[in-house]
N, C-alpha and C positions, 0 to 999 in steps of 0.2 A: 470646590465648595458647593457649587450649584447642584452637582450630581448627588452629593450627600443629602442636601436639603430635599430634593425631589424624592430620593429613596425613603427618607424619614417620613415625608408627607404621605407616600403610598402606604407605609405601615400604619400611620395614623388613620388614613381613610379606611383601611381594612378593619382596624380596631373599631372605628365608629360605625361601620356597616354592621358588624356583629353586635355591637352594644346597643344599637338603636332599633333593633327589631322589636316590634310591639308584641310578638308572641312570647318573648322572654318574660317569665313570671318569677317574682321573688318568693312566692308562697308555695308551700308543698301542696300537691293535689289532694292528698288524703286528709288535709286539715279539717277540723270540726269547729263550728262557731259555738260561742257561749262560754259561760263561766267567768269567775273573777280570780285574780291571783294577788298575792301580797309579797312585796319585796322588801328585804331589810337592807338599809343603807346607813352609813355612819356619818355622812356629811350632808347637811341640808343646804340646798342652793340658795343664793341670795335673791334670785329672781328666776323667771322662766322666759327669758328673752334671748334671742340669738345675738343681740347687740352687746350683752354683758355676760359672756360665759365665765364660769368660775374656774379657778386653778386648783381648788381643793374639793369642791362639791361635784355633784353629778350633772354634767351638761347633757348626758344621754337622755334625760327626761325631755329636753327640747326636741330631740330626734323623733319623738312620738307626736309632737305638736306641730312641727313645721316641716315642709318638704324642701329638700335640697334640689338642685337642678338635676343631679344624677346620684346614683348610689352603687356601692358594690354589693353583689348578691353573695350567697354562701360559697360560691366557687371562685370569688374574687373577680368576677366579670362586672364591667360597668353597665348598669341598666338605667333607662330613662325614669325620671320621677316628675319634677315640675316641667322639665324640658322633654319634648318629644324626640328631638334630634339636635345635633350641633355639627358645625364644620369649621375648619381652620381656613384662614386666608392663605394664599399661595406662599407668602413670605413668613407664615407662621406667627405673625405678630397680632392677629385678631382671632377671636373665636365668636362665631354667631350662634346663639341659642334660639331655637324655635320652640316656643312654649306650648304646652298642652292647653287648648282653648276651652276645655271643659272644667278646669279647676277653679273652685270658688273658695272664698274665706267662709268661716263658719256663720257669718252674718249674711251670706248669700251673694256678696259682691264678688265680681270676677277677679282673679289674680292675673295681672297684666305685666308687660315688660316695664312699665313705669314703676311698678312695685320693686322690681329688681334694681333698676337704676337708683331709685330713692334709697333702698337699703344700702347699696354700695356707698353712695355719697354720705350717708350718715355714718357709716363705719370709718370712712376716710376723714371726716370732719374732726379736727382736734378737740372741739367742744364736746363731742360725744365720748371721748376717752375710750375708744374701743380697745380691749386688751390684747387682741391678736393682730395688731396693726402690721407687724413684720410680715405676716402671711400675704399681705396685699401690696408689698413694696414695689413689685414689678408690674402692677396693674395701674396704668396711667389714668384710665377713665372707663366709664360704662355708659352706653347710650342706647336708649330705646328707639329703634328705627321705625317701628310700627307697633300696634297694640300688643302683638304677641311675638315680636323678635327683638332680642337685646344683644348688643355687641360689646365684648370686652376687648379693650385695647391695651397691649403690653409694651413695655419699654424695651424688652429684650426677648430673645428666643431662648427658652429653657424648658426642660421636660415636665415640670410640675404645673404648667399653666392651666391645664384642664382641672386639676385638683384645687389649685388656689382660687380659681374662679367659682368654685362650687359652694356658693353661699346660700344660707337659708334666708328666705325673704320675709320682711315684715310689711304690714298693710299701710300703704301711703295714705289712703283715705281716712284712716284713724289717727295717724301720727303727724301728718304734714303741718298741722297748725300748732303743734306743741312747742311752746317757747323754749323749754328746756327739756329735751327728750330724755335726759338721764333720769329724771324724776317723774316720768309719766306713769300713771296708774296701770297702763298697759302691761308693764313688765311683771306685775303681780297678778293681773287678771287678763291674760292675753286672748286675742282673737286670732285663731290659727287656721291653717289649711291642711294639716296633717291627718293621720288616721285616728288620732284621739284629740280630745279637748279637755280643758281643766274642769273638774267637777267641784272639788273643794280643796282648800289648802289651810290646814290648821297648823300654824307655825309651831315648830318644835315637836310635832307629833306625826303628821302624815301629809302626803299629797295624793289626791285621788284623781285619776283620769278615767273618762268614759268615752265610748265610741263617738266619733264625730259623724253625725248623720248626714252632713253635707260633704263628706269626703268623696272626691270625684274620681279617683283612680279605680280601675277595674279590680285590682287586687285589694280586697277589703280585709281589715284585721279580723282575727278570730275571737279574741277574748273580749268580753263585755266591759270589764273594768280592771284597771291596774292601780294598785295601792302601794305607794312607797312609804314604808314605815321608817321613821327616823329614830336612830338609837344614839345614846351618848356613851354606851358601854358595850364593847364587843362581846363580852361573855354573855350579856343579856340577850343579844341577838342570836348567838350560838345556842343558848338554852331554848329560845323560842323555836329555832330550827329543829332541835331534837324533839320538841313536843309536837311538831307538825303544824306550828302556828305560822310558819313562813314557807313560801314556795321557792324563793330564791334569796340567797344571802350574798351580798357583795362586801367589799372592803375587809375581807378576812386576812389576817396576818399569815404570812407563809408558814410560820412555826405551828399554826393550828391545823395544817393540812391533814396530818395523821389522825387527829381527833375527828375531823370531818369524814375521812375515809371509813371510819368505823361505823358510821351511821348507815343503817340499811335502807333508809327511805330516800337518800339523795345521791346524786352524781357529784363527785368532786371534779370540777373542771379547772384545769391548769392552763393558764395563758402565759405566753412568753413575757418576760419582764421588760419594762421600758425605762427603768431607773438603775443607774449604777452608783454604788457607794465607793468612795475613794478617800485617800489621805493626800492632800495637796502639800507640796514643799514650797517654801519661799526661795526661789532661785536667785534672789538678790542677796541672799545671805550665805556665807561659807558655813559648812561644807556642802550645802544643798545645791550650790552652783556647779557641783561636780557630778556628772552623770553616773559614774561608777559608785559613788557614795549613795546616791539615790537608789540605784538598783540593789546595792548591798543591803540597805535598810529594808527595802521591799521584800527581799528574799528571806528576811528574818520573821516575816509575818505569816502566821499559820492560817491560811485562808480556809483550808478544809475544816480545821477546828472551829473557826469562826462561823462557817456556814452550818455546821452540825449543832453548835451550842446556841446560836442566836437567831437562826432562820429555820430551825427544824430540818435542816438538810434540803430545804426546798429553794435552792438557788444554784446558779452556776458561777464559776469564777469569772470575773471581768477581765477581758483581754485587751481593753483599749477604750477609746472615747465614744464608741457606738454600742448600741444594745440590739438584741434580736428583734425588737419592735421596729427598727429602722430597716428599710428594704435592702440595703447593701451591707448589712452586718456580715462580717467574714469570720467563719470558724477556723480559717487557716492560720490565724495569728494565735500563738500559744500564750496562755496567761503565765505570769511569773509564778514559779513554784517555790514552796518553802524548802530552803536548802541552806543550812547553817554553814556547811563547808564552803560552798561557793560564795556565800555572803562574806565570810571572814577573809577569803582570798582577795575580794574586791576592797573591803574596808581596810585591810592591812596595808594596802598600797598608799593610803592617805592618812592613816591614824595608827597609833600604837596601842596595843592591848596589854595592860599590866594588871595582874590579879583580877581577871574577869571584868575589867573596866577599860573602856576605850578612852584614849587621851588625844586631844587635838591641840597641837602647839603647846605641849606640856601642861595642858589644863584638861581636867576630866570633862569629857564630852557629854553634854546633856541638852535636851530641848523640851519645849512645852507644846502639847497638842491642844489646840482650841476646838471646841465643838459647841453645839446648840443645846442649851439647857432645856428647851421646850421639845426637843426631839430625843426621846428616851432611847430609841434604837441607836442613834448616833453616839450617845453617851456610852452605851454598852460597847460599841465597836471601838471607840477611842480608848477605853479602858483595856479592852482585849489587846489592842496594838501595844499599848504601854507595857502590859504584862509580858508579851512576847519579847519586846526589845530589852527589857530589864534582865530577862533570863540570859540574854546574849551579851550583856555588858554595856548596853546603852541606857543611861539613866534618863527617864522621861517622866513627865507629870502631865495630867490632864486638867485643863481649866475649862469649866463650863460657863457660858455667857448667855444672856438674853439674846434673842434672835437679832434684834436691831444692833446691839452692841457688837455681836460677832461680825455682822456685815460691815460695820464701820471699821473694825480692825482689819478686815480683809481688803477693803477699799484703800486703806492707808498703808497696806502691806506691813502692818504691825503684828507680825506673827512668825513663828518658826515653821509650824505645820498646822493643819486643821483637817477635821473629818466632816464631810458633807456628802450630798448626793445630787446628781443631775438627772433630769428626765430627758431622754432622747427618743422621740417618737417619730411618726411619719412627717411631722411638720418641722423637724429639727433644722435650725439655722446655725451652722458651726462658727460663723464669723465673730459673734460677740465673745466667744470663748477662746478661739485659737488664732485669730488674725494677728499679724505682726504690726499692724497699724494701731498704735496705742489709742488713737481717737475712736477706733471702732471696737476694739476688744476690751470693753468695760468690765467683762466678767472673767478676764484672764488674770485672776488674782495671783497666780503663782509666778507670773512674769516670764512665761515661755514664749519666745519670739523666734520664729524660724521662717525665713523667706521661702524656703522650699515648700512649706505647708501652704503658703499663700498661692503658689503656683499650682500645686496639686488640687487645692480646693476650687480654684477657678475652673479647671477642666472638669472636676467632679460635678459641680453644680450646673454647668452649662452644656455638657455633652448630651446630645439627643439620643445616641445609641446606648441602649441599656448596658450591654456588655462592656463597652468602653467606659461608661460612667462607673460601673461596678469596680473595674480595675483601679480607677483613680481613688474611689472611696476606700478600697482595700489598702492602697498605698498610703493614704492619709492615716488610716487606723494603725498600720504597721510602723510608720515613721514615729508617731507619737508614743506608741507602746515601747519602742526601742529606746527612746530618750527618757522615758519614765518621769515626766514632770509631776505626775500623780503616781501614787502607789494604788493601782486599780485593784479593787477588792472583790466585790461580788455583785451579781444582778439577781435580785429576788424574783421568783415567779409570782404571778397574780393568781389568787385562789378564789373561786366562785363555787357556791353550792347551789345545786338545782334539784328540786324535787323530781323524782322519777316519773311522776304523772304528767310532766310537761314534755311535749314532743315538738319536733320540727323535722327537717330533712335528716335522713340517715347520715350519721357521721358528723352532725353539726357541732358536737362538742370537741371533735378532733380538728375542726377547721379553726381559722382565725376570726370567725364571725364574732363581733362584739354583741353579747346577748342583750344588754340594756338598750343598745341603739337599734335593735331589730326585733323588739318584742312582738311586733305585728305579724311575724312569721311563725310564732309559736302558738301551740294550742293544747287543750286538755281534752282527753277523750270523754264522751258523754257521761259515762258512769262515775267519773271522778270529778266532774264539774261541781262547783259550789258557788253560792252567793254569800258574800262576806258582809256581815253587819259591823260597820266601822265603830259604832257606839260601843259595842260589846268589847272591843279590843282595849278600850280605855276606861271602862266603867269602874275599875278599882283604883284608878290613879287620881290623885288630887290635881286640881287645876294649877298649871304652872304659868309663870310670867316669863316673857322673853324680852329681849332688847327692843322689840318692835311692838310691845303691848303695854297697856297700863290698866290697872284695876281702878275702880272708883275709890278714891282715898280722900281723907280730909287734910292730909299733909304730904308734902313731897317726900318721896322714898328714895333713899340712897342705896345703890347696889354696887358692890365691887364686881366687876365683870369677870366671871369664872369660866366662860365658854372657852373651848379649845383655842389656844393661840396659834396663829400661823407660824410655821417653822421658817427658819432662814432659807431652806431649800425652796419652800413655796413662795416666799416673798421675792427671792431672786429669780425664780422661774417666771413669775408675773412680770417683773421688771424687764427681763430679757425679751419676752414676747412683745412688749410694747416698744422695742427698740429696733426700728427698721435700719438695715445697713446695706450698703452696696458692695457687690463683689468687685474684684479688680477689673478694670476696664479691659475688654477683649482687644487683642491686637488685630488690626485690620490693615489691608494693603492699600486701601483707598487713601487719598491725600487727606491729611488732618489739618483742619483750619484752626489755628491757635486763637483762643479767646482769652479775655481777661479772667484771671482766676477769681472765683467767687468763694469766699470763706464760708464753709458750712458750719452750722452750729454743732458742736460736739455732743454726742449722746451722753445722757446723764443717767445715773442710777438713782431713781426717785422712790422712796419708801413713804407711803402714806401714814398719817397719824393713826395710832392704835388706841382705842378707847380703854381706859383703866377704871374709871368710876362713872357709872351711869346714874343720873338723877331722874327718877320717874316723876312725872308732873302730877299736880292736883287736878282732879276732874272738876271743873268750875260749876258752881250753882247755876250761872247764867246759861250754860250749855245744857245742863240737866233739864231746865224748864222747857226746852224745845226738843229734847231728845237728840241733840247733835252728837254725831260720831264720825269717825273716818280717820284717814292718815294725814298727819302733819309732817312735812319734811323741813327740817331746820338745817340750814347751812351754818356751820360754825367756823370761825377763823381761829386756828390753834397757834398760839405763840411758841417761841423756841423753848419756853419753860413748861409746855404742856397745858397751860391755862387757856381757857376760852376768852378771847379778847373782842369778839364781835359775833353777833347772831343775826340772821335774817331768815324769813320764811320763804322757802322756795316754792312750796305748794301747800295750800291750806284749804280754807273754805268757810270756817266759822271763826269770828274774831276772838271769842272767848277761849276756844281751843288753841288758837294760834298763840295767844298771850301766855297761856299755861305752858305750852311747849317751849316758847322762847325763855321763860323764866327758869325752867328746869335745865335747858340746854346750857345756859350761862354758867351753871354750877358743875357741869361735867368736867372730868379731867382726862387727859390723854398722855400717851407717850408721844413726843413731838415727831413730826415727819422729818425726813432727812433728804438732802440732795448731795450725792457723792459723799455720804457719811457726815455731812454738816447739818446740825439741827436748823430747820428753816420754818418760817411762818408759812402755814399751808391751810387750805380749806378741807373740811370733812363734812359729812352729812349724817344727821341723826334722824331716823324715822320714828315717830311716835304714833301708835294706833290707839285711838280713844273709843271705848265701848260704852254706850249709854247704860246707866244703872237700871 
């Protein structure tokens, strides 16, 4: 064991020696400074803070505002950013980062090890409600040992320690005295240390970034300004792309790829998918408890037709519980193929087919497929599956539910089958989905429990040698694929359109470099550079109101919230990321001292209240007399019936505005929050922005 650890340590030292050379540049030598670009996105972030990344919006914007400790370059090599260098302890349970002494916040204050320690402590603090808590589960603590050295302490040795410790830092000198950091103004108007800083944010319209003149790294960004234009309709974004009004378009549906490829002025960039779509079986119900029946049903689903008709051919068939975005995804596992003959052979062992209908125990076999009403793609897929199965004699019907209703049914295992998708990226934690420990696997809705999987995962997660770990991950993927608790369907590619005037390293679009996270390495040649007049982009549009703004009114205004609802997949992904879980304890040869067992709190699936009816407040005369304006954050307690039963001001500033906000908030209506599917009294926050008339 000691020899293996020393060997691994030598590999890590070699990696760090290569990665920490100051001569390594992230930027292409031929890059040219200047010019503005405009990017189309479909989802607006709730804030611009590393503390509260979104699950549906673009966290990549914060990558331009804050420095991580290190970053991957376009070749996949680790290069220093906030940290100049780092080193492991001999037992691999600590990483010491030596920070660059020249980096400052945009207000001129130095970035120190205390900022890193402060950031980590805020992320771990339950009051902060950091959404990616599971990523930090093996980091016990972080300690600044001097002004520019910070040490991360780990509870176990595992291969992703360097990546899990790579946090973006927030400024302690600005946030240390915040009584409730969750509602700090900082998140909407950040003070940053990255290559860009916030210029202006017009809610619902655009976010504009400009170069940070205090940016301290030698590799300076090329472009002068980056504008993220926010769209509510994908076709509007594509139309602007065609007209040349956009330089980059994100969030393009896979079925639109061919339309994008026809445009002469853009490159269609295809990225490996990180989400698989599947149909889950309820293994606690017959006949889905039988593996051959599940495989037989799965073989009746025409995945090729599904991909052609609903994803524009821009996807691959899913072959198990991993995606190509995960480092150890294996192409060696073959996906289930459409084969009616093989399917019938399997199904005929357990059911009888009479006049093109299957019978189970002398009763016509049928089942219901549940899916999310708010996810139109999942509805299409569920109907396609139903159509395929009916053609082969299995009577099915599709029932669509609101996202929260679907989740409650899944938690209670009140279903036959359901269609959903899971995201599996580089931060994937398999235990909430596949562990045999029912207290851990809160998202194992199908009820697939296999002790062999627990053993495989323990080795996969903790093996320090990459080849060994890959073999275990492949075994994990293969075992689940063979048991078919899901009918694994397809993995859509991600489509990005980039104007051909935008350049970077040769072959950049064939690499796995995330474009939005690395905009500082892109440039526009001098003759194609432009200065964008933001006002002209919206001169023909009428002023819109959003859930965070209020116009000057003489009476309270009621609004039914019509913004895009989060899907069940998004809600569940967020809940999963907030659920830290432990792996199985490693077996050691040392003597084990028995201790009194401590009962741990079981992880819960918590879904926050969803706003149904927003009441916009009256702008009070008393505030108008002094020109008062600003953000008022109201915390509401939402009862189990969705009504507001209590309100308090979390952050205000003007008594008249506070009272107006409280009055309006009391009349708002919600879908109640749930804990493990049970409606529960829960707090939510309504931000109101008042603008003086």
